[in-house]
C-alpha positions as CSV (number, residue, x, y, z in Angstrom):
1,M,52.2,27.0,-102.1
2,K,51.1,23.7,-103.5
3,N,53.7,21.8,-101.5
4,L,52.6,23.7,-98.4
5,K,49.0,22.6,-98.9
6,I,50.1,19.0,-99.3
7,T,52.2,19.2,-96.2
8,I,49.3,20.6,-94.1
9,L,46.9,17.9,-95.5
10,L,49.4,15.1,-94.5
11,L,49.8,16.6,-91.0
12,M,46.0,16.7,-90.6
13,L,45.7,13.0,-91.7
14,L,48.5,12.0,-89.4
15,S,46.8,13.9,-86.5
16,I,43.5,12.1,-87.1
17,Y,45.2,8.7,-87.4
18,S,47.1,9.3,-84.2
19,C,43.9,10.0,-82.3
20,E,42.5,6.5,-83.1
21,E,42.8,4.3,-80.1
22,V,41.4,0.9,-79.3
23,V,39.4,1.1,-76.0
24,D,39.2,-2.1,-74.0
25,V,36.0,-2.2,-71.9
26,T,36.6,-4.1,-68.7
27,L,33.3,-5.1,-67.0
28,E,33.2,-6.3,-63.4
29,E,32.4,-10.0,-63.4
30,S,30.5,-11.6,-60.5
31,E,30.3,-15.3,-59.6
32,P,28.0,-17.3,-61.8
33,R,24.4,-17.7,-60.5
34,L,22.0,-20.4,-61.1
35,V,19.2,-19.7,-63.7
36,V,16.1,-21.8,-63.5
37,E,13.6,-22.3,-66.4
38,A,11.0,-24.5,-64.8
39,S,7.6,-24.1,-66.6
40,I,5.5,-27.2,-66.1
41,L,2.9,-26.9,-68.9
42,W,-0.1,-29.2,-69.2
43,K,-1.8,-28.9,-72.6
44,K,-5.5,-29.6,-72.5
45,E,-6.6,-33.1,-73.5
46,T,-3.1,-34.6,-73.0
47,T,-1.6,-36.5,-70.1
48,G,1.1,-33.9,-69.4
49,N,3.5,-36.6,-68.4
50,F,6.6,-35.4,-70.2
51,Q,8.1,-32.3,-68.5
52,I,11.4,-30.5,-68.9
53,I,13.3,-28.2,-66.5
54,Q,16.4,-26.3,-67.8
55,L,19.2,-25.1,-65.6
56,T,21.9,-22.8,-66.7
57,T,24.2,-20.3,-65.1
58,T,24.9,-16.6,-65.7
59,A,27.8,-15.7,-67.9
60,P,30.0,-12.7,-68.6
61,F,28.3,-10.0,-70.7
62,F,30.3,-10.5,-73.9
63,D,30.1,-14.4,-73.8
64,D,28.0,-15.8,-76.7
65,S,27.2,-19.1,-75.0
66,T,25.0,-19.9,-72.0
67,P,26.7,-22.4,-69.7
68,P,24.5,-25.4,-68.6
69,A,24.2,-26.2,-64.9
70,E,25.3,-29.8,-64.9
71,G,25.1,-32.4,-62.2
72,A,22.2,-31.0,-60.2
73,K,19.6,-33.1,-58.4
74,V,16.1,-31.9,-59.4
75,S,12.7,-33.0,-58.1
76,V,9.1,-31.8,-57.8
77,K,6.8,-32.9,-55.0
78,S,3.1,-32.6,-55.1
79,E,0.8,-31.5,-52.3
80,S,-0.6,-35.1,-52.2
81,G,2.9,-36.5,-51.6
82,A,3.9,-37.7,-55.1
83,R,7.6,-37.1,-55.8
84,Y,8.9,-36.7,-59.4
85,V,12.6,-37.0,-60.0
86,F,14.0,-35.1,-63.1
87,E,16.9,-36.9,-64.7
88,E,19.6,-35.0,-66.6
89,L,19.1,-36.1,-70.3
90,E,21.5,-33.6,-71.7
91,P,23.8,-31.0,-70.1
92,G,21.4,-28.7,-68.2
93,F,18.2,-30.4,-69.4
94,Y,16.4,-32.4,-66.7
95,V,13.3,-34.5,-67.7
96,N,10.5,-36.5,-66.2
97,D,8.1,-38.6,-68.2
98,I,5.7,-39.8,-65.5
99,F,4.6,-36.5,-64.2
100,E,0.9,-36.4,-63.2
101,P,-0.5,-32.8,-63.3
102,E,-3.6,-31.9,-61.2
103,L,-5.3,-28.5,-61.5
104,N,-5.0,-26.3,-58.4
105,M,-2.6,-28.7,-56.8
106,S,0.4,-27.2,-55.0
107,Y,3.8,-28.4,-56.0
108,D,7.3,-27.9,-54.5
109,L,10.5,-27.7,-56.6
110,E,13.8,-28.7,-55.0
111,I,17.2,-28.3,-56.7
112,L,20.5,-29.4,-55.1
113,Y,23.3,-27.7,-57.0
114,K,26.9,-27.3,-55.9
115,D,26.0,-28.2,-52.3
116,E,23.2,-25.6,-52.1
117,V,19.5,-26.2,-51.9
118,Y,17.0,-24.1,-54.0
119,I,13.3,-24.4,-53.5
120,A,10.1,-22.8,-54.9
121,T,6.3,-23.5,-54.5
122,E,3.5,-22.8,-57.0
123,S,0.1,-24.2,-57.9
124,L,-1.0,-25.6,-61.2
125,I,-3.3,-22.8,-62.6
126,P,-6.2,-23.7,-64.9
127,V,-7.0,-21.8,-68.1
128,S,-10.1,-21.1,-70.2
129,S,-10.3,-22.7,-73.6
130,L,-9.7,-20.6,-76.7
131,E,-13.1,-20.5,-78.5
132,Y,-12.5,-18.9,-82.0
133,V,-10.5,-16.3,-83.9
134,E,-12.0,-13.2,-85.4
135,Q,-10.1,-11.5,-88.3
136,S,-10.4,-7.9,-89.5
137,T,-8.4,-5.1,-91.1
138,G,-7.6,-1.7,-89.7
139,G,-4.5,-2.6,-87.6
140,G,-1.1,-0.9,-87.7
141,F,-0.3,2.8,-88.1
142,G,-1.7,2.8,-91.7
143,G,-4.9,1.1,-90.7
144,E,-4.4,-1.6,-93.3
145,D,-2.8,-4.5,-91.4
146,I,-4.6,-7.7,-90.5
147,E,-5.7,-7.9,-86.9
148,L,-6.7,-11.0,-85.0
149,R,-8.8,-11.5,-81.9
150,A,-8.6,-14.8,-80.1
151,Y,-11.7,-15.2,-77.9
152,Y,-12.2,-17.0,-74.6
153,F,-14.7,-16.9,-71.7
154,D,-13.3,-15.6,-68.4
155,P,-14.6,-17.5,-65.4
156,P,-16.7,-15.2,-63.1
157,D,-15.9,-14.2,-59.5
158,V,-12.3,-15.5,-59.7
159,E,-9.1,-13.5,-60.2
160,N,-7.6,-14.8,-63.4
161,Y,-4.2,-14.0,-65.0
162,Y,-3.2,-15.0,-68.5
163,F,0.0,-15.5,-70.5
164,F,-0.6,-15.5,-74.3
165,K,1.6,-16.5,-77.2
166,F,1.1,-15.7,-80.8
167,F,3.1,-17.8,-83.3
168,Y,3.9,-16.3,-86.7
169,E,7.5,-16.2,-87.8
170,D,8.7,-14.6,-84.5
171,L,7.0,-15.3,-81.2
172,S,4.9,-12.5,-79.7
173,I,3.8,-12.6,-76.0
174,Q,1.2,-10.8,-73.9
175,I,0.1,-10.9,-70.3
176,S,-3.4,-10.0,-69.1
177,E,-5.6,-10.0,-66.0
178,D,-9.4,-9.9,-65.7
179,E,-10.0,-6.8,-63.6
180,F,-12.3,-5.3,-66.3
181,T,-13.4,-8.5,-68.0
182,D,-14.4,-10.8,-65.2
183,G,-17.0,-13.3,-66.3
184,N,-17.2,-12.1,-69.8
185,L,-16.3,-13.2,-73.3
186,T,-13.1,-11.4,-74.1
187,F,-10.1,-11.7,-76.4
188,A,-6.4,-11.4,-76.9
189,Y,-5.4,-9.0,-79.7
190,F,-2.6,-9.4,-82.2
191,S,-1.6,-7.6,-85.3
192,N,1.3,-7.9,-87.7
193,E,2.1,-6.1,-90.9
194,D,3.6,-9.2,-92.5
195,L,0.4,-11.4,-92.1
196,V,-0.6,-12.9,-95.5
197,P,-3.9,-14.6,-96.3
198,G,-3.6,-18.4,-96.6
199,E,-0.8,-18.7,-94.0
200,E,-1.4,-20.4,-90.7
201,V,-0.9,-18.8,-87.3
202,G,-1.0,-20.2,-83.8
203,F,-2.4,-19.0,-80.5
204,E,-1.6,-20.3,-77.0
205,T,-3.0,-19.3,-73.7
206,Q,-1.7,-20.3,-70.3
207,G,-3.2,-19.8,-66.8
208,I,-0.7,-18.1,-64.5
209,S,-0.6,-17.0,-60.9
210,K,-0.8,-13.3,-59.8
211,R,2.8,-13.5,-58.6
212,F,4.1,-14.7,-62.0
213,Y,2.0,-12.0,-63.7
214,E,3.7,-9.4,-61.6
215,Y,7.1,-10.9,-62.4
216,M,6.4,-10.9,-66.1
217,F,5.0,-7.3,-65.9
218,I,8.4,-6.1,-64.4
219,L,10.3,-8.0,-67.1
220,R,8.3,-6.4,-69.8
221,S,8.9,-3.0,-68.3
222,Q,12.6,-3.7,-68.2
223,A,12.5,-4.6,-71.9
224,G,11.7,-1.0,-72.6
225,T,8.3,-1.0,-74.2
226,N,8.5,2.7,-74.7
227,G,11.3,2.3,-77.2
228,G,14.1,3.4,-74.9
229,G,12.9,7.0,-74.4
230,P,14.1,9.3,-71.7
231,F,11.5,8.1,-69.2
232,Q,12.3,4.4,-69.7
233,T,12.3,2.3,-66.5
234,Q,15.8,1.8,-65.2
235,P,17.0,-1.8,-65.1
236,T,17.0,-3.6,-61.8
237,T,17.6,-7.1,-60.7
238,V,14.4,-9.1,-61.3
239,R,14.1,-12.1,-59.0
240,G,11.6,-14.8,-59.3
241,N,10.3,-17.3,-56.7
242,I,13.4,-19.4,-56.4
243,I,14.9,-19.3,-52.9
244,N,18.4,-20.5,-51.9
245,T,17.8,-22.0,-48.4
246,T,21.5,-22.7,-47.9
247,N,22.9,-19.3,-48.9
248,P,20.2,-16.7,-49.4
249,D,22.7,-14.2,-50.7
250,N,23.5,-16.5,-53.6
251,F,20.0,-16.2,-55.1
252,A,19.0,-17.7,-58.4
253,F,17.3,-16.2,-61.3
254,G,14.2,-17.6,-63.0
255,Y,10.8,-18.9,-62.0
256,F,9.0,-22.1,-61.2
257,R,5.4,-22.3,-62.4
258,L,2.7,-24.7,-63.5
259,S,0.1,-23.8,-66.1
260,E,-2.7,-25.5,-68.0
261,T,-2.5,-24.4,-71.6
262,D,-4.7,-24.4,-74.7
263,L,-3.7,-24.1,-78.3
264,L,-5.6,-22.9,-81.4
265,T,-4.5,-22.7,-85.0
266,Y,-6.0,-20.4,-87.5
267,T,-5.6,-20.0,-91.3
268,L,-5.6,-16.3,-92.4
269,Q,-8.4,-15.3,-94.7
């Protein structure tokens, strides 16, 4: 009987082992597309002369690296006729150190890459200054976390859209519009359970266009802000404002925008 039990156990183990199989997942791969990271940012009280545009291409899902888009010709032309050529300093990184930003000025981006021309148009959006930070407790699920409010005045009678960054260990971002705060003193709110008195945090606000706000809103929805529940928005292809005039079907990803920015640092109390 003992030998019979041992035999049955061995057969069961052999059966389990024989059921193990390595599954190779084959994903359909498409031709690489151009990815444009073109954010022209002008920090208040600086010249804004040095600007960077990064070009990469899409890669297979399981690839760890992001291929740079090398050998492109990149330029930005202002509404007034000034043309700024961006030279490739490193693979995929194109820079210009004589850029002259002007608020509310319209700018055209042009990229020539692999015999195809990509264009985009945006205006340089101004932003209100960050005034001060107010600290309190009561944040988080337990009501004990430090919470911070970065205040600013919203200009009246103008549609304004904002992109906020909060710097503390990891980067947190928010987008906002002034439908219910037009012309008032308002704030961006941040809270983090790891905030510790004595440490320094940073805030940045950027003026953005309505179209970029809507683009970021869709991206945020795609990220699954509801934690991946059953009613999560299904992923779709999110396209920015980059247009391929040579071959529209070979569209690029990414966005071209220009924003005035303001920075404020705060030491936690």
